[in-house]
C-alpha positions as CSV (number, residue, x, y, z in Angstrom):
1,M,7.7,-20.3,-7.1
2,E,3.9,-20.0,-7.2
3,L,2.2,-17.5,-9.4
4,L,-1.3,-16.3,-8.6
5,I,-3.3,-14.0,-10.8
6,V,-6.4,-12.3,-9.2
7,D,-8.4,-10.6,-12.0
8,N,-10.5,-7.7,-10.8
9,G,-13.0,-7.9,-13.7
10,S,-10.6,-6.9,-16.6
11,T,-12.2,-6.2,-20.0
12,D,-9.1,-6.7,-22.1
13,N,-7.2,-9.9,-23.1
14,S,-5.6,-10.4,-19.7
15,L,-7.5,-13.5,-18.7
16,N,-6.9,-15.2,-22.1
17,I,-3.2,-14.5,-21.8
18,A,-3.1,-15.7,-18.2
19,Q,-4.8,-19.0,-19.1
20,N,-1.9,-19.9,-21.3
21,S,0.5,-19.7,-18.4
22,S,1.1,-21.9,-15.4
23,A,-0.5,-19.4,-13.1
24,K,-3.4,-20.1,-10.7
25,I,-6.2,-17.8,-11.8
26,H,-8.9,-16.3,-9.6
27,V,-11.6,-13.9,-10.8
28,K,-12.8,-11.4,-8.1
29,P,-14.7,-8.6,-9.8
30,N,-16.3,-5.5,-8.2
31,I,-14.1,-5.4,-5.1
32,N,-11.5,-2.8,-4.0
33,V,-7.9,-3.3,-4.8
34,G,-7.0,-4.0,-1.2
35,A,-9.4,-7.0,-1.2
36,V,-7.9,-8.2,-4.4
37,R,-4.4,-8.3,-2.9
38,N,-5.7,-9.9,0.3
39,Y,-7.5,-12.6,-1.6
40,G,-4.3,-13.5,-3.4
41,A,-2.3,-13.6,-0.2
42,R,-4.8,-15.8,1.5
43,N,-4.6,-18.3,-1.3
44,A,-0.8,-18.2,-1.5
45,E,1.1,-21.2,-0.2
46,G,4.6,-19.7,0.0
47,E,6.4,-18.3,3.0
48,I,7.3,-15.1,1.1
49,L,4.7,-12.9,-0.6
50,V,5.4,-10.8,-3.6
51,F,2.8,-8.3,-4.7
52,L,3.0,-7.1,-8.3
53,D,0.6,-5.3,-10.7
54,A,-0.4,-6.6,-14.1
55,D,0.9,-3.5,-15.9
56,C,4.4,-3.9,-14.6
57,S,7.4,-6.0,-15.8
58,L,10.5,-7.4,-14.0
59,D,14.0,-8.2,-15.1
60,T,15.2,-11.8,-15.0
61,T,16.9,-11.7,-11.6
62,W,14.2,-9.6,-9.8
63,I,12.7,-12.6,-7.9
64,S,16.2,-13.8,-6.8
65,R,17.0,-10.4,-5.4
66,A,13.7,-10.2,-3.6
67,V,14.2,-13.6,-1.9
68,E,17.7,-12.7,-0.9
69,L,16.6,-9.5,0.7
70,V,13.9,-11.1,2.8
71,S,16.2,-14.0,3.7
72,E,18.9,-11.6,5.0
73,Q,16.4,-9.4,6.9
74,P,13.4,-11.5,7.8
75,N,11.7,-8.7,9.9
76,T,11.8,-6.2,7.1
77,V,9.2,-5.4,4.5
78,F,10.7,-4.3,1.1
79,G,9.4,-2.3,-1.7
80,G,10.6,-0.8,-5.0
81,G,9.8,2.1,-7.3
82,C,8.6,2.5,-10.8
83,L,10.8,2.9,-13.9
84,L,9.7,4.6,-17.1
85,P,8.9,2.3,-20.1
86,P,11.0,2.7,-23.2
87,N,8.1,4.4,-25.0
88,A,7.4,6.9,-22.2
89,Q,5.3,10.0,-23.1
90,W,6.0,13.5,-21.8
91,V,3.3,13.1,-19.2
92,E,5.2,10.2,-17.7
93,T,8.7,11.7,-17.9
94,C,7.6,15.0,-16.4
95,W,5.7,13.2,-13.6
96,L,8.3,10.7,-12.5
97,L,11.3,13.1,-13.1
98,E,14.1,10.5,-13.2
99,N,17.6,11.8,-12.5
100,E,21.1,10.6,-13.2
101,E,20.9,8.0,-10.5
102,G,17.6,6.6,-11.8
103,N,14.1,6.9,-10.5
104,V,13.0,8.7,-7.3
105,L,12.0,6.1,-4.8
106,P,8.6,6.6,-3.1
107,R,8.4,7.3,0.6
108,E,5.7,4.6,1.2
109,L,5.2,1.2,-0.3
110,L,3.7,0.9,-3.8
111,G,1.3,-2.0,-4.4
112,C,3.1,-2.9,-7.6
113,S,6.3,-3.9,-5.8
114,I,6.1,-5.3,-2.2
115,V,8.0,-8.2,-0.8
116,L,7.5,-9.6,2.8
117,P,7.3,-12.8,4.8
118,K,3.7,-14.1,4.9
119,A,3.9,-14.2,8.7
120,I,4.3,-10.4,8.8
121,F,1.4,-9.9,6.4
122,E,-0.9,-12.1,8.4
123,F,0.1,-10.5,11.7
124,S,-0.6,-7.0,10.2
125,G,-4.0,-8.0,9.0
126,G,-3.2,-7.1,5.4
127,F,-4.6,-4.3,3.3
128,D,-7.6,-2.2,4.1
129,E,-10.3,-3.5,1.9
130,S,-12.6,-0.5,2.4
131,L,-10.3,2.0,0.6
132,P,-10.9,2.6,-3.1
133,S,-7.2,3.6,-3.4
134,G,-4.2,4.3,-1.3
135,E,-4.3,0.9,0.3
136,D,-0.6,0.5,-0.2
137,S,0.2,3.7,1.6
138,E,-2.1,2.8,4.5
139,F,-0.5,-0.7,4.6
140,S,3.0,0.9,4.8
141,S,2.0,3.2,7.6
142,K,0.4,0.3,9.6
143,L,3.5,-1.8,9.3
144,K,5.6,1.1,10.7
145,E,3.1,1.5,13.6
146,L,3.6,-2.2,14.3
147,S,7.4,-1.5,14.5
148,F,8.3,-3.4,11.4
149,Q,11.1,-2.0,9.2
150,V,9.9,-0.8,5.8
151,T,12.7,-0.4,3.3
152,L,12.5,1.0,-0.3
153,T,15.2,-0.1,-2.7
154,R,16.0,0.3,-6.4
155,D,16.8,-3.4,-6.3
156,L,13.0,-4.0,-6.5
157,N,12.2,-1.5,-9.2
158,V,9.6,-2.5,-11.8
159,V,8.9,-1.1,-15.2
160,H,5.5,0.5,-15.0
161,W,3.7,0.4,-18.4
162,G,0.4,1.6,-17.1
163,N,1.3,5.2,-16.4
164,A,-1.1,7.9,-17.5
165,K,0.0,8.9,-21.0
166,S,-2.4,11.8,-21.6
167,L,-3.6,14.7,-19.5
168,S,-7.1,13.4,-19.4
169,D,-6.0,10.0,-18.1
170,F,-3.7,11.7,-15.6
171,F,-6.6,13.8,-14.3
172,K,-8.9,10.8,-14.0
173,R,-6.3,8.9,-12.0
174,Q,-5.7,11.7,-9.6
175,T,-9.5,12.0,-9.1
176,W,-9.6,8.3,-8.3
177,H,-6.7,8.6,-5.8
178,G,-8.4,11.6,-4.2
179,M,-11.4,9.5,-3.4
180,G,-9.3,7.5,-0.9
181,Y,-8.6,10.6,1.3
182,K,-11.9,10.5,3.1
183,K,-11.5,6.9,4.5
184,R,-8.0,7.7,5.9
185,M,-8.6,11.3,7.0
186,A,-6.6,11.0,10.2
187,E,-3.5,9.9,8.3
188,S,-4.2,12.3,5.4
189,T,-4.1,15.4,7.7
190,K,-0.5,14.6,8.5
191,D,0.4,14.8,4.8
192,P,1.5,18.4,3.7
193,V,0.3,17.7,0.2
194,F,-3.2,16.9,1.5
195,L,-3.1,20.2,3.4
196,I,-2.3,22.0,0.2
197,I,-5.3,20.4,-1.5
198,L,-7.5,21.6,1.4
199,L,-6.1,25.1,1.1
200,F,-6.8,25.0,-2.7
201,L,-10.4,24.0,-2.0
202,L,-10.7,26.9,0.5
203,L,-9.2,29.5,-1.8
204,A,-11.4,28.2,-4.7
205,T,-14.5,28.5,-2.5
206,V,-13.5,32.0,-1.4
207,T,-12.9,33.0,-5.0
208,L,-16.4,31.9,-6.0
209,L,-18.1,33.5,-3.0
210,S,-16.3,36.8,-3.1
211,L,-16.3,37.4,-6.8
212,P,-19.7,39.2,-6.9
213,F,-18.8,41.4,-4.0
214,N,-15.1,42.1,-3.9
215,R,-13.1,41.4,-7.0
216,V,-9.8,42.4,-5.5
217,F,-10.2,39.9,-2.7
218,S,-11.3,37.3,-5.2
219,Y,-8.3,37.9,-7.5
220,G,-6.0,37.4,-4.5
221,A,-7.6,34.1,-3.7
222,I,-7.4,32.8,-7.2
223,S,-3.8,33.9,-7.4
224,G,-3.2,31.6,-4.4
225,C,-4.9,28.7,-6.3
226,F,-2.4,29.2,-9.1
227,F,0.5,29.4,-6.7
228,L,-0.1,26.2,-4.8
229,P,0.7,23.8,-7.7
230,A,4.0,25.7,-8.1
231,I,5.0,24.6,-4.6
232,L,4.5,20.9,-5.6
233,T,6.5,21.4,-8.8
234,A,9.4,22.8,-6.8
235,K,9.1,20.0,-4.2
236,R,9.3,17.4,-6.9
237,Y,12.4,18.8,-8.5
238,L,14.0,19.0,-5.0
239,R,13.1,15.3,-4.3
240,A,14.5,14.3,-7.7
241,K,17.7,16.2,-6.9
242,R,17.8,17.7,-10.4
243,K,17.5,21.0,-12.2
244,P,14.9,21.6,-14.9
245,D,16.1,20.9,-18.4
246,S,14.2,23.8,-19.8
247,L,11.4,26.3,-19.3
248,P,9.0,24.2,-21.4
249,E,9.7,21.3,-19.0
250,I,8.9,23.4,-16.0
251,F,5.7,24.5,-17.6
252,K,4.7,20.9,-18.3
253,C,5.5,19.9,-14.7
254,Y,3.4,22.8,-13.4
255,I,0.5,21.8,-15.6
256,L,0.6,18.3,-14.2
257,D,0.8,19.5,-10.6
258,T,-2.2,21.8,-11.3
259,L,-4.2,18.9,-12.6
260,Y,-3.0,16.8,-9.7
261,V,-4.4,19.4,-7.1
262,I,-7.7,19.8,-9.0
263,G,-8.1,16.1,-9.5
264,R,-7.4,15.2,-5.9
265,A,-9.7,18.0,-4.7
266,K,-12.5,16.7,-7.0
267,G,-12.0,13.2,-5.7
268,L,-12.2,14.4,-2.2
269,I,-15.5,16.3,-2.9
270,F,-16.9,13.4,-4.9
271,S,-16.2,10.8,-2.2
272,E,-17.9,13.1,0.4
273,A,-20.9,13.6,-1.8
274,K,-21.1,9.8,-2.5
275,R,-20.9,9.1,1.2
276,Q,-23.8,11.5,2.0
């Protein structure tokens, strides 16, 4: 097994820790995460690629399971989901909403847990290096368009220690993700969640423009703004196949979905302003 660490300009103690390991270390600051992943893949010598993130940890048989999956299904790309760390804060637990079966698997690949033959990666062209975020979702969609099977499995779950643990960090993260919408607009318009964010922006604009002239119309628009996050909250509970534990939990989830919509909308606006 070959371990490569591609450091994207970290400012903590990551490099010092890495230097005490047997890993091959590369420092590539000031590039998008897709370029970081591609650089690691280009320098890898193995026939199977495993993409992980520095803020995730694995159990002792994870690599063995990954190799077995690819060996049994060589034309399939595998991915896993994220598990809560032992010290998870309420922001994490209310966002991931684990159920009795465990975590809710994502619909698309997550960059923190991807396993595939290097030949498939090279054929696909790898990750889109122009995207500030969402490169993993774009990669997942591209693989499906190329007729490769993409399978998500709990066998490749990782513990994600880098979840947002406060409301401010959560909002900043969603703003960052929102900045990736502009560069994959054609794909984004097929996402119902993105359409909700566009509707939120429309209603917010109507609220501001109509407030001086027609308060009743303005109040109706702002009511719509408050209603849209509730749709996402209900959707997440349905996906998790679980009922709310309490009213306070529902309220916390609603707060997160409200910040999610506002943050993504802000990221979309900011990316457009930056482009112009």
